[in-house]
C-alpha positions in Angstrom: -17.2 -8.3 30.9 -17.2 -5.3 28.5 -18.1 -2.0 30.1 -21.3 -0.8 28.4 -22.4 2.8 28.3 -24.4 3.9 31.3 -26.7 5.9 29.0 -29.8 4.6 27.2 -29.1 3.5 23.6 -30.3 5.6 20.8 -31.7 4.4 17.5 -29.2 4.7 14.7 -30.4 6.3 11.5 -30.0 4.9 8.0 -30.5 8.3 6.5 -27.4 9.7 4.8 -25.8 12.5 6.8 -26.1 15.2 4.2 -29.8 14.7 4.1 -30.1 15.1 7.8 -27.9 18.3 7.7 -29.8 19.8 4.8 -33.1 19.2 6.5 -31.9 20.8 9.7 -30.6 23.8 7.8 -34.0 24.2 6.1 -35.8 24.0 9.5 -33.5 26.7 11.0 -33.9 28.9 8.0 -37.7 28.6 8.1 -37.8 29.5 11.8 -35.5 32.5 11.3 -34.5 33.3 7.7 -31.8 35.8 8.8 -30.2 33.7 11.5 -26.5 33.3 11.0 -24.9 29.8 10.8 -21.3 30.9 10.8 -19.2 34.1 11.4 -15.5 34.5 10.8 -13.7 35.6 13.9 -11.0 37.1 11.7 -13.4 39.0 9.5 -16.9 39.5 10.9 -18.1 40.5 7.5 -17.5 37.0 6.3 -20.7 35.3 7.5 -23.4 33.1 6.2 -27.0 32.4 7.2 -28.6 28.9 7.5 -30.4 29.4 4.2 -27.3 30.5 2.4 -25.3 27.6 3.7 -28.0 25.2 2.6 -27.9 26.7 -0.9 -24.1 26.8 -0.9 -24.0 23.0 -0.3 -26.3 22.3 -3.2 -24.4 24.7 -5.4 -21.1 22.9 -4.6 -22.8 19.5 -5.2 -24.1 20.7 -8.5 -20.8 22.1 -9.6 -19.0 18.9 -8.8 -21.6 16.9 -10.6 -21.3 19.0 -13.7 -17.5 18.5 -13.6 -17.8 14.7 -13.6 -17.6 14.0 -9.9 -19.0 10.6 -9.2 -20.0 8.4 -6.3 -16.9 7.2 -4.5 -14.8 10.2 -5.6 -12.9 12.2 -3.0 -12.4 16.0 -2.5 -9.5 17.4 -0.4 -9.6 20.7 1.5 -6.6 22.8 2.5 -8.1 25.9 4.1 -8.2 27.8 7.4 -11.4 27.4 9.4 -14.2 28.6 7.1 -17.8 27.8 6.2 -16.7 27.0 2.7 -15.0 23.8 4.1 -18.4 22.4 5.2 -20.2 23.4 2.0 -17.6 21.7 -0.2 -17.3 18.4 1.8 -21.1 18.2 2.0 -21.3 18.9 -1.7 -19.2 15.9 -2.2 -21.4 13.9 0.2 -24.6 14.8 -1.8 -22.9 13.1 -4.8 -22.0 10.0 -2.7 -18.4 11.1 -2.3 -16.0 11.8 0.6 -13.9 14.6 1.9 -10.4 14.7 3.3 -9.1 17.8 5.2 -5.5 18.9 5.2 -3.7 21.5 7.4 -3.1 24.7 5.5 0.3 24.9 7.2 1.4 21.6 5.5 4.3 21.8 3.1 3.8 20.8 -0.5 5.4 17.5 0.2 2.9 16.7 3.0 0.0 17.8 0.9 1.2 15.6 -2.0 1.4 12.5 0.3 -2.2 13.0 1.4 -3.7 13.9 -2.0 -2.1 10.8 -3.5 -3.1 8.5 -0.7 -6.8 9.5 -0.6 -7.1 9.8 -4.3 -8.6 13.3 -4.4 -10.0 14.5 -7.8 -10.9 18.0 -6.6 -9.3 20.4 -4.1 -10.7 23.4 -2.2 -8.1 25.9 -1.0 -7.5 29.6 -0.5 -5.4 32.1 -2.5 -2.7 32.1 0.2 -2.4 28.3 0.2 -2.7 27.9 -3.5 1.0 28.1 -4.4 1.7 25.1 -2.2 -1.3 23.2 -3.7 0.0 23.9 -7.2 3.4 22.5 -6.3 1.9 19.5 -4.6 -0.4 18.4 -7.5 2.4 18.3 -10.0 2.6 14.6 -9.3 -1.1 14.0 -8.6 -2.7 13.0 -11.9 -6.1 12.3 -10.5 -6.7 16.0 -9.5 -8.9 17.5 -12.1 -10.0 20.8 -10.5 -8.8 23.2 -7.8 -11.4 25.6 -6.3 -9.9 28.8 -4.9 -11.5 30.9 -2.1 -10.5 34.5 -2.7 -8.6 35.8 -5.7 -8.2 33.2 -8.4 -5.1 34.0 -10.6 -6.4 32.1 -13.6 -10.1 31.4 -13.6 -10.0 28.9 -16.4 -9.1 25.2 -16.9 -8.5 23.4 -13.7 -8.5 26.6 -11.5 -11.9 27.7 -10.6 -13.0 30.6 -8.4 -15.4 29.8 -5.5 -17.6 32.6 -6.8 -18.3 30.4 -9.9 -19.1 27.4 -7.7 -21.6 29.3 -5.7 -23.4 30.6 -8.8 -24.0 27.0 -10.1 -27.7 26.3 -10.6 -29.0 23.4 -8.5 -29.5 20.1 -10.2 -31.3 16.8 -9.1 -29.5 14.1 -7.2 -32.3 11.6 -7.1 -30.2 9.0 -9.0 -27.5 8.9 -6.3 -28.1 5.9 -4.1 -26.2 6.1 -0.8 -25.8 3.4 1.8 -25.3 5.3 5.1 -23.8 2.2 6.8 -21.2 1.3 4.1 -20.4 4.3 1.9 -17.5 6.6 3.0 -18.1 10.3 3.8 -15.0 11.3 5.6 -11.3 10.4 5.3 -9.5 12.1 8.2 -5.7 11.9 8.4 -5.2 13.8 11.6 -6.7 14.6 15.0 -6.0 16.2 18.3 -6.9 15.3 21.8 -7.3 18.8 23.0 -10.6 19.6 24.7 -13.3 21.6 22.9 -13.8 24.4 25.4 -17.4 25.3 26.1 -18.6 28.5 27.6 -22.1 27.3 28.1 -23.7 26.9 31.5 -26.9 25.0 32.2 -29.7 25.4 31.2 -28.6 25.1 27.6 -30.5 26.9 24.8 -28.7 25.7 21.7 -30.6 27.8 19.3 -29.5 30.9 21.1 -25.9 30.0 21.8 -22.6 30.5 19.9 -20.0 27.7 19.7 -16.3 28.6 19.2 -14.8 26.3 16.5 -11.2 27.1 17.4 -9.7 23.7 16.6 -8.8 23.0 12.9 -11.7 21.7 10.9 -9.4 19.2 9.1 -8.9 17.4 12.5 -11.3 14.8 13.9 -11.5 16.0 17.5 -13.3 15.0 20.6 -14.6 16.6 23.8 -12.4 14.6 26.2 -10.9 11.4 24.9 -11.1 9.8 21.5 -9.2 9.3 18.2 -9.7 9.6 14.5 -10.5 5.9 14.5 -13.4 6.3 16.9 -14.9 9.2 14.9 -13.8 11.7 17.4 -15.0 10.5 20.8 -14.8 7.2 22.7 -15.7 8.5 26.1 -17.6 11.7 27.1 -17.9 13.6 30.4 -21.3 13.9 32.0 -21.7 17.5 33.2 -24.7 16.5 35.3 -22.2 14.7 37.6 -19.1 15.8 39.4 -16.2 14.3 37.4 -13.3 12.7 39.3 -10.0 14.6 38.7 -8.1 13.1 35.7 -10.9 11.1 34.2 -12.0 11.5 30.5 -15.6 10.5 31.1 -17.7 7.4 30.7 -18.4 5.1 27.8 -19.9 6.7 24.7 -23.6 6.1 24.0 -24.2 2.9 22.0 -20.6 1.8 22.7 -18.6 -0.6 24.9 -15.2 -0.4 26.5 -12.8 -3.2 27.3 -9.5 -2.9 29.1 -7.2 -5.8 28.1 -3.8 -6.9 29.3 -1.2 -5.8 26.7 0.7 -9.1 27.0 -2.0 -11.8 27.3 -5.0 -10.0 25.7 -7.1 -11.0 28.6 -9.7 -8.6 30.1 -8.5 -6.6 33.1 -10.6 -6.1 36.2 -11.7 -2.6 37.4 -8.9 -0.3 38.5 -6.3 -2.3 36.6 -4.5 -0.7 33.7 -4.4 -2.2 30.2 -5.0 -1.3 26.6 -8.3 0.5 26.0 -10.5 -1.1 23.4 -13.7 0.3 21.9 -16.6 -1.4 20.2 -19.6 0.5 18.7 -21.1 2.3 15.7 -18.6 5.1 15.8 -15.6 2.9 15.2 -14.0 3.4 11.7 -14.6 1.1 8.8 -10.8 0.8 8.5 -7.6 2.3 7.1 -8.0 3.3 3.4 -6.2 0.7 1.2 -4.4 -0.8 4.3 -6.0 -4.1 5.1 -3.1 -5.4 7.2 -3.1 -2.3 9.4 -6.9 -2.5 9.7 -6.8 -6.1 10.8 -4.1 -5.4 13.3 -6.1 -2.5 14.9 -9.7 -3.9 14.7 -9.9 -7.5 16.1 -13.3 -9.2 16.4 -15.0 -5.9 16.2 -12.9 -4.3 18.9 -10.7 -1.3 18.1 -7.4 -1.4 19.9 -6.7 2.2 20.6 -3.1 2.0 21.7 -3.9 4.0 24.9 -3.3 2.6 28.3 -5.9 3.2 30.9 -8.3 1.8 33.5 -11.9 2.1 34.5 -12.8 2.8 38.1 -15.6 1.2 40.1 -18.0 4.0 39.0 -17.3 3.5 35.3 -15.0 6.5 34.8 -12.2 6.0 32.3 -8.7 7.3 33.1 -5.9 7.4 30.4 -2.5 6.9 31.9 -0.1 6.1 29.1 0.4 5.5 25.3 1.1 2.1 23.8 1.2 3.0 20.2 4.0 4.8 18.4 2.4 8.2 17.5 4.4 11.2 18.8 2.2 13.9 20.3 3.5 17.4 19.8 1.3 19.8 21.7 -1.7 17.7 20.8 -0.7 17.2 17.1 0.2 13.7 16.0 3.4 12.9 14.2 3.7 9.3 12.8 7.3 8.2 13.2 7.0 6.2 10.0 6.3 9.4 8.0 9.6 11.0 9.1 11.5 7.7 8.6 10.2 7.3 5.1 11.3 10.8 4.3 14.8 10.4 5.8 15.3 7.1 3.9 15.1 9.1 0.7 18.3 10.9 1.5 21.2 9.1 -0.3 23.5 9.3 2.8 20.9 7.6 5.1 21.2 3.8 5.4 18.6 3.2 8.2 16.7 5.3 10.6 14.3 5.2 13.5 12.3 8.1 15.0 10.9 8.2 18.6 9.2 10.9 20.7 11.2 12.5 23.5 10.0 14.7 26.3 9.9 18.5 25.8 9.1 21.0 28.5 6.8 23.2 26.4 5.6 20.9 23.7 5.1 17.7 25.7 6.9 15.5 23.2 9.0 16.1 20.1 10.5 13.8 17.4 14.1 12.6 17.6 15.9 10.6 14.9 18.4 7.9 15.3 20.4 7.5 12.0 22.7 5.0 10.5 24.7 6.5 7.6 25.9 4.7 4.5 29.5 5.3 5.7 30.7 6.5 9.1 30.8 10.2 9.9 29.3 10.9 6.4 26.6 13.3 7.6 26.1 16.2 10.0 23.2 16.9 12.2 22.7 20.2 10.5 22.5 18.4 7.1 19.7 16.3 8.5 17.8 19.2 9.9 18.1 21.2 6.6 16.8 18.2 4.7 13.8 17.6 7.0 12.8 21.2 7.7 12.3 22.0 4.0 9.7 19.2 3.6 7.6 19.0 6.8 5.6 21.3 9.0 7.3 22.9 12.0 5.7 20.6 14.6 7.1 17.5 12.7 10.7 18.8 12.7 13.3 17.0 14.7 13.2 19.2 17.7 14.4 16.3 19.8 17.6 16.2 17.9 19.6 13.7 15.8 21.8 11.0 17.0 24.0 8.8 14.8 24.4 5.2 15.8 25.9 2.0 14.3 22.7 0.0 14.1 18.9 0.4 14.6 17.7 -2.1 17.2 15.2 -4.5 15.6 13.3 -7.6 16.3 14.0 -10.9 14.4 11.1 -9.9 12.1 12.6 -6.5 11.3 10.4 -4.4 13.5 12.1 -1.3 15.1 12.5 -1.8 18.8 11.5 1.8 19.8 11.5 0.9 23.5 15.2 0.1 23.3 15.8 3.6 21.9 13.6 5.2 24.5 15.6 3.4 27.2 18.8 4.8 25.6 17.3 8.3 25.7 16.2 7.9 29.3 19.8 7.2 30.3 21.1 10.4 28.8 
């Protein structure tokens, strides 16, 4: 039997998220007009009240509308943690659009991949990240505007200063019809499993507390265990109870868990490990423009997470291993296919496979197994130089490079990463 949440279900709203947020901001502003909604830890003078944030969202929405942004369009954000991020993505949401966050440390190559994949028509960035954005969008014809926080070198044409955005007069959006159950608001490409540390102690007074948003805003991240595909969290701790050591909490409200045997697909009993599957309203709609990957991951309404775990007799979930191929570098995910696709563009590389190998400080790092076009044609340094110039540091091949005669594959052509992992374990 599926393991239901032990908590009472809550009624799901059909109201669009931006309407809920704007209403909440208005209520906070009405109670205390000068109360701050956000403060920059780097520069305490960079702060914004609830009323100002409310108005900034509507200004961003009006600016996008005037520039031809339509329902279904996408904005991308490449900034450090800043309140502008929220104002811009919510401005898109007011218009019936979606937002997709990128790491400001991404290389132009990585930014280009995401911008093309999500189909962004507008980008929010900062003056320090702008040079990489300008390089990335050279082959992104859908991008019509780039909004710059800070000094804008050329405040004309496609480059617009955030100051101009914030001065935009508010317009009406009554003609925008949004289906909260079907329309897309967020296209996350990355996440982390690190905990969101809280310094709060009961009793909680949320209107008097400060929350530290130390994780990157472009991530979808949870409190204990979750993934991008579960909209951050799949299980949550209950601080009213003493948590067993090593558990990640109990089933999320309105959701169900199922632990299934990885070979037979049959449901496991309590205390028996298997693949963790999740069903509920927080499960993603699917992978953008990837129906095959969506159907492989979501089966009969159940999201197959790729995590191996078990549920104890009291309903606590424990994660013990990883089934899927993602490499976790200090909580940051590295898809092997991304590095493989990159390496295959090198003229000397015939075939390649990337796996994660253990690392004392980082947990896991990528290692590449390469088949060259001709024997002894390529050096390890040549590989590193090629990769390092195109990807962020955490995606670099810190696990090394090994040249082999053939990549082990199944009859259908699927890379047998387990064979490579066994080879690595014998070293």
